[in-house]
N, C-alpha and C positions, 0 to 999 in steps of 0.2 A: 666484524675485523675492528681490534683495538692499536690504533698509531701511536708508540710513543715513541719519544726523542729522548737520548738522555747523554749527557755532555760527564766525558769521563775525562779527566787530567791530566791521566797516565795508563798505561799498559796495562801495568797488574790491576787494575780498576775496569778496565775492560775486559780480559781476562774472567775474573769474577763474576760479573753482569750477566756474561754470555754464558757461562755454567750458570748461576742462576735461571735465564729463562729457558734454556732447555727442560731443566728437572721441573718447573713450575706446572702445576698441577693443569693450567689455562693457557697452555702455552700454544694453543692450535686458535686461539682467539686471540693471538698478538701479534703485532706486525713491530719491530722495533728496531729503530733507526741507534747507530751506538756512536759519537763525534769525539774524536780526540780533541779538547778544546782547554786552552787555560784562560783567565779571564783577562791575560792582555790581548790576546785575541778576540776582536767583534764578536759574537756568537748571533748565527744569522738564522732565524725561525719564519719561515714562511708559512702567511697567513692563513688557517685553516687547513692545514697539511696534517698535523698532528692534534690527535686529541689532547694526551697531557705529556709535558717535558718534565725532566727529574734532572737536577742540576745540585751543587752543593757549595755554600763556601761563599766566596765572592761571585763566584759564575750565576750562584743561585741569586746573589741581589742584583746584578749587572741584568740580568734577563726579564727579571721582575720590573724594573724602570723602564726596561728598553719595548714590552711587551705586555702593559697591564691588565690586557683581556686575553690573555692566552692563560688556559689552566695549567697549573701549574704545582709540584708536589717537589718540596726540599728534602734534598737525602741529609738527614740528621747523621750529629756524631755522636756515638756513644758512651758514657764512662767506659768501657770495655774496649774500645777501642783504642782511648788516650792514655790506660794504663796500658797497653800491648806496644803502645808508640815509647813513652819513657821505658818500659823493662829494654826495649831492642836498645833505646839511646846511650841507656848506661853500661847497658851491656857492652857497648860496641863502642862507645868514647871515655867511657867514666867519667864524665863533667864534674863539676862540684854544686855547679848554681847551671836552673836548665830556665831559658823562655818557653813559654806554654802560650802561642803566638795566632792570631787568628779572628774571624768574624763568626765569632758562637752566640748564640740565645742564651742561654747558662749555663757554667760551669760550677759544679760545688766540690768542697773539700777538696778540689785536684792537689792544692799544694801539699796538705797531710798527705794525701794516697804518696805523695812522690816521699815524703819522708821514711814510706817503709822501704821505699830503694835506697836510702841512705843520700839521696841529694836534695838541694834546695831547690826551690820552684817558685815561679812568679808567671803570673797571668799577666797580657798586653791584646788587650782588646782595642781591635780596629774596627770603623765603620768602613772604610774603603781600601782597595789597594793601595791608591796613590799615596796612602798614607803610612806604607809599609818600611818604605827604607828609613823614613827617620824613626821610628816603631824599633826597629832593629837594630840602628845604630843608639838607640838609648838602654836597651836589654844589654848590649855588646859592653857598654860603657859603664852598666852596673855588676859588671864580672859575669854573666853569663856565657856560656864555654859552650851553649848548644841550644838549637832552636828544635821547637816541636812544634807542627801546624801541617798544614796543606799541601801538594807539592809548589805550586808557586811561589809559596813564603820559602819553601825549603831550597829553591833557584835563588831566592833574592842574598838568603842568609848564606848562600856558598858565594857569593858575588863578593858578601865584605868577609871573606875566610872565617866563619863561621860553621861547627858540625851542625848538621839539622836531621832531623828525622820527619819522612811525611807519616801524619795521621793517615793510616791505610783505614778504609768502610770495609769491615766485615760484611759476610754473605748475609746474614739476619738482617743486616740494617738494610741491602739490598733490596733483599724479599720482602723486607716493611716498607721499601717503596713503591716494590712493584705492585702490591696489595691493595694499595694506598691509589695507586694510579687507576688500578684497575675500578677500583669502588668509586672512585672522582668522575671516571667516563663513562661507568653504568648510571652514575646516579645523573650525572648532565645528559644523557641522550634518554632516560626518561622525562627526565625534566622538560626537553626538548619536544618529545611526543606530547606530554600533556599541554607544552603550549601550544603547540600546533594543531592540537586535538581542539582544545578551546577556540583558537581564531577561525579555525575551519569552520565549526558549531556556530560561532556569531556570524562569520562574512556570506557562511551558507546558507543561513536562515533567507525566507523571504519574509520576515517580518524585521521590523526596524527594531536594534536593540542597542541601549543606554546603558553606561554602568556607572554611578551619581555615589562616590564615598560620601562617609558622613558629614561631610564639611559643604556637601552641596556642588563638589564641583567633578564633572564629566571626567572619569578617565577610560574611560570606553565608548566607542560607537562602530556601527557599520554600515556599510555606504548606502542601505537601503532607507536609515533615518534621514542620511542626508540627501538622497534623492527626493524622499516626502518635505522637504522644506526647499526645495530648489535645487540640489547640489553645490550651489557654492557657498554654504555658511560651515564657518570652521565651528566644529564642536567641542573637539578634544581639549580635555583640560580648563574648559571655560565654565564661567558659575551657572548651573539649570537656570538660576533665577533671570540671567542676563538673554540665554537661547531659547528656555523654554518656559516663560515663568508660568503658564496655565498648568503646570505634570507638580509645581512647588507643593500646592497645598496636600493634595495625594500621598506627594513623597515625604513629606516632616511625618505628617499622620503615621503613614508606615514605617519610618526610621523610629518614631517614636512608640508605638507598642506591638512592633516584631512581625505585627500580622499582616499576610496579602492580600490585597484588592485588585476584582478581576474588570476587565473589561468597563471602562471608563468610557465615553466616546464623547471626541474632540473633533472640534473642524478646523483642517490646517489651510494653507495657502489660499487665505483669503474664502473661504466654504468651498473649494473646488472641493475637497479630499476631505470623507467622515473616515476617522480611525478609531479603535478601540485600543485601550491603553492600560497594560494589567502591570500591576507593584509587587516585586516577588524583594523579602527581606535578605540579607547575606548576615547571617548570623556565624560570628566564632567568637568561642568562649562563651557562650550565652551573652553577649553583646554584637550590635547590629552596625556593623562597621562601614554598611553602603547598600542599594537597592538596585535593583537591576528593571529595569522599564522596558517592555517589551510592545510596541506601537504597529498594529495589524490594520491592511486597508482593507475596509469593510467590502469594495469591489473584489478584491483578491481573495478574500475568502468567501465570498459568494462561488467566484470562478473556481476556487477548489472544492468546492462542494459538489459543485455539476459536475467536476471531473469521478469525483471520488463515487455519487451517484452511478455514473455513464460504466465506471471498470466495476461496482456493484452488480448492473443492470445487463455486464456483458456474458454473464453465465447463459448463454442462452435464452436470455430476455430478448429477443429480438424477431421482426416478421421478415419471412422467409417468401413468399409470397405477391405478385404483384398483379396488376390486372390484366398482362400480357398471360397471366397462368390458368384465365378463366378460361376454361375452351369450351367453344358454343358456335351456335351458327343461327340460332335463332332471333329471330325482331325482337322478340320482348327479352330475351338478354340484352342485347345492344340498348336497349333504351335501360334498363337496370343499370349497367353499367357505365351508361351516360349519365346521369344520376347520382351515382354513387362517385364519380368524379367531382361534379359540382359540391358535393357538400365537403369531398375530401379537401379541397382549396380553403375552407372555411374553418374556425377554431368552434364549432358550436357540438354541442353534443348529440350523436347518433345514436337509433335503436335501429336493431334489423330484424324484421319480424319474418319467420318462415317457418316451413315444416320441418320435422327432423331431417338432417341430411342433406338437406339445402347448400351448404355449404358457407355458412354466417360467417364461421371462423376466417375462413378464405377469403371473403369481402372485408371482416375486419382488419386481418393483415396488410390487403391490398390499400383500403383506404390509409391507413397511419403511411406506407410507403409513398402515397402520394401526396400526404400532408407537408404541410410546413413544418412537422415535426418528425420527417422523415429519422432524421440524424440521431433521435432521442430513443430510449428504450421502447419495448414494447412487451407488457405483461398480460397474460392470458390469465383467465381466474374460470375456473368451471362451480359455479356457487352451489350448484345441485349435490357437488360430488363430498363438499365438508359440510360437519355439525355445525352448528349455528356458533358454538364457542371457539372453535378453532378458526370456524371463516376468518372471524375477529382478530384475532390475533396474528393472521397470516396475512389483513388486509393492513393494518395498524400497525403490528409490531409490537414489541411488548419490551419493558425496562426488564432487568435481572432480578428476578425475586419479584415479580408481579404476581403469578401463582404457582402451584405445587409443580414441579418438573418444569421450569422453565429455563431455556438454556443459558448458561454463562454471558455475562455481560448482553446478553439481551439479543433483540431481534430485529432488523429493520424490515419494516410493513412492505408492502406491494405497490402500495400507494406511492410511499417513497422512493422506493425502487423505479417507481413509474414518473419519478421527476422528469418534465420536459419533455415528455413521451406521453404514449398511448396507455389504457388500462381498458381490457376489453374483459368485463363482465356477463358470459355467456351465463345461459339460465336463469337470467335475474328475477325472472316470476315463482322462484323457489326460493329465495332469502325471507324470513321472517318478519313479523312488526317492527318487531324490535330495531333489527339490524337496518330494516329500512330508515327508521329515525337517523341512523348513526349515518347513514351512507348519504341521508342528504345534509347533514351539518353541514359533510365535506364537500359535497356539490356546491353550498351555498356560500361557504367561508371560505374554500383552497383550504383548509389545516386539518392534521389531523393532530390525535395525542395516544401516541402509544399508549397499551396498557400498564397498569400501573405510575405510568408516571405526571408530572403535574406542569407540564410545558407543553405548548402547541406547536407544531412544525410547519411551517408554508411549505405547498407543493402547487405545481402547475403542471395539471396534467389534465390532456382532455378523457373524456371517459364515451364508451362505445358499448352498447350493451344488446345484446341478443334477445329473442324467446323465441319459443313456438306455443305460445299463450296468449289467448285474448285478454289482454292488461285492463284495458278499457271494462270490460266484464269482471274480471279480478275485482275493478276497483267497485263496481257496481255492489259484487259482495261483500265489501270489507276485505277484503286478502289483501289488496293491494293499495298504498296510501296515492291519492290522486296527485296532492301536492309532490311528491315522487317523483309521479309519473311525468308531468308537468316538466320538469326536470330534465328529465332523459328521454322524454319523445321530443324531441326541440327539431328534429330531420331526422325522417323514417326513409329506410329500404324496403320493400318490400321484396322478398326471394322466392319467384316463381315456383311452384312446384315443379318436376321434373317431365309430369305428362301434360303439363301447360309449352315445353319447349319443343317446339313442333322439332324435330330433324333435330334435336341433344343425343337423345339419348343412345342412336345407334352411333354418331360420333363419339361418346362419350364411353360406349364398350369396347369399338374398337382400338381406340387409347390405351383403357384398358388393359388390353390384351397385349398390344406391343409391348407396354410397362412388362407384364409378368414375364413375357420371352424373354423381355433384357435382363429382366433379373436371374433368370433360369441359364442365362447365358444358351437363346436358342432363338433360330427364327423367328418371323411373326406368322405367328396361324395364317393360314387360309381361310376365307371365310368364304361359304355356298352361298349362289347367286337364291336368293329367299331366304334364308337365314335370320338374315335382321327383321324380314318381314313382323315376324311375332312379337318383334320389342316394340310394334305399333297399337297403342292401343292398351296397353299393360297399363295399370293403374302407379304402380312402382309408390307403394304408401310409405318405404323407406328413402325415397328418391337417391340422387348419388348416392347414397353408400348403402343400400339395397343393388344398385346395379353395380357398385363394384364386388359386390360379396356375389353378383349374379357370373360376372364375367371371371371370376375366379374358379367357379365352378366349373362352368363351362370349360373354361384353359385345361383342369387338369381331367375333365372327363373325354374330353374329342378323341378320335384317333388319327394316329399318321399326321398328328399336326392340321389336321382339317375339321374348321367347325360346321358342322351340317345342323341342317335346321332343327333335327330331333334333337339335337344336342341342347339348342337353346329351351325347344318347349320343353323337354326334363329337366332343364334347369331351372325354369319358370314355375312349372307346377311339381314341384318335389311331395316326394309320398312322408307320410303324414299321419298317427294315432288319431282317426276320428274322435270325435269330440261328442257323448253322449246327450243328446238334449231332451229335457225336462216338457210336457207340454204346459204351454203357461197358462195359466188361468184366462177364462177370458175376460177382457175390462171392456169397457163403455168405448165408445168410439169407434172410428173408419177401421173395417175388415175386410183385409183380402180373401176375395172368392174367387174362384175360377168357374163361377156359376153352372155348374151342376159336377157331377163326374168323370166326364167324358172329355170335360176341360182341357186346353191343351197346355203343357208347360210354355209356350211362348206367349198366350195370351196374359198369363198367370204374370210373368218376368214385366209384361207390359202396361200393364192395371199397376202394379208396384211401384215403378218407373213414372206414370200419369200422375199419384197420387203423392209421389214423393215431389214431383218436381225436377224428375230427371236427377236430381242427389243419388249418386248412386249407393252410397252408403249408408242413408236416410233406407233406400228399396231395398239392400241388401238386409238390414235388420227387421224390415216386414216383413221379410221371405224369408226371415228365419236360417242364414246363411250368410258367410263373409263376402266380406268384397270382390275377393279372388276368385270366390266360385262363382257368383252373379257374372264379373267379367268373361271368364270362360263360357258358361252358358251363353252368354251372348252372342258369343265370337260363332255360333250353331245357328243365328239368325241374323243376318246382314240388317235387314228393315230395323231391326232394334240398334245397331250398333252407329246407326245414321242420325239417331236421336242428339 
């Protein structure tokens, strides 16, 4: 709403004004108060209650003196209004000479206009209503028989026995005044919004802000820059050279060149605070009218950078598992977890070694959640899943335009997202030698450079790697850099295969069945006595991952929600298409022989085991079968299983 206050000196003007307001196209926005008030009555305007005050004549002059800060519109008197007043006066009183009296800004050719009505006219201008009596007497003495003026003038003239005609404000003038008041109110509100916006921006800034005019005087400052200087320093309207002399040289240069300068480092408070200062010229009509100086606390910038990185990392980049989630009962796993917990408390890089499916990422997440970096992000990368060029852009990020198809605005790399946290590089043995060199630099310098960028970014990241390969053998073969291995293999966690974790297979199998039942809204299946015995001695080449698949097959195949021994056996030994075998060419070296055509299967297996040093994988290779087949045949001969 626009709140208007009108001062109307006579009732007729009030009625006209009400008609204008009712018919106005923006009537719904207007809240008007009309006060019948003459100049001899002191007008009262409550501060801040009205957007604009409208008055005319002496009342207008008085209000402007009493309330100079109040937005005001003067109701003007048009030549048409005066012509109408002269016409009414001559028609009603037939004077030979009239006085046109009042406080007018300009009156042009009014005396010539009066002659058209066959009457002589003289203009009497007064600057205050207190001069009226003297002015009217002078007019009467000069032969004026009637007076034309405002309502207060007309009343004063009648007391002197003179005829008087009031100059009435026409509806066009009233409409013009209302429109001017609306325009003024809208402009002032828009200006207040702009002023409050600028003020809010300046005072909401976490940086110190100064505006120094072209005379070197500080015209604007916020509380942040005051706090940086100790809090009790008065800066407003003070010379920059007096309060912050170390900024003067750059300020003068920017004022002269009109070119912004960024990130100039300075010490404040006796060296306790390092700040970065940026200078931006304010250019008006191609001339520099001043300089805006922003002062940023370096420590705040670093904290903000950490917060931004953490927010970016919140999109799933966290570790879900802890050591409590590692289900086991074997002593070898107790010892492995104990070692991993000790390693977690350090900041050293860790390599996790183990066969496929032994739970390397589970351990990596548990180590992160037990480390001092647990509040930071956890970023996992499968190095074998990405081609070399894509892996580099994912790890280090890129700037816009770094390569064909690069995203707009560039992309932050996984090392940056892992800042103050942990990055887990799985299948580290799969990366190329060229990529190993780039990774080595990150580990040495703790800096990354985005693709296509010309600057480096510091990162604080703990690196946990994992592999199912023998990296030392790869070093001997020239497939892995020895210097990178020394950086990664600081602390080593070896995860034992499931076949060496006594009792864990049955425990994990039962737990997986319970989880499957829960996911399918079913009760946990009953397990027949002896059904778990089939798991003992099974090699589980895929380790826990293979065990989970086994449990899912058993869960689907079991009848009446009961797991029988046969269900486990069938799930372990699934049918498959036989692989045709070619008779290998005879090679020199030890050859397995049954010792004759009547030699038994047991003796053949025993000799293969003895020759391979009881390594079942090598024994199976000597016999021309896979390890699972060898394990199944060994179950028929208890003496062989004891070896």
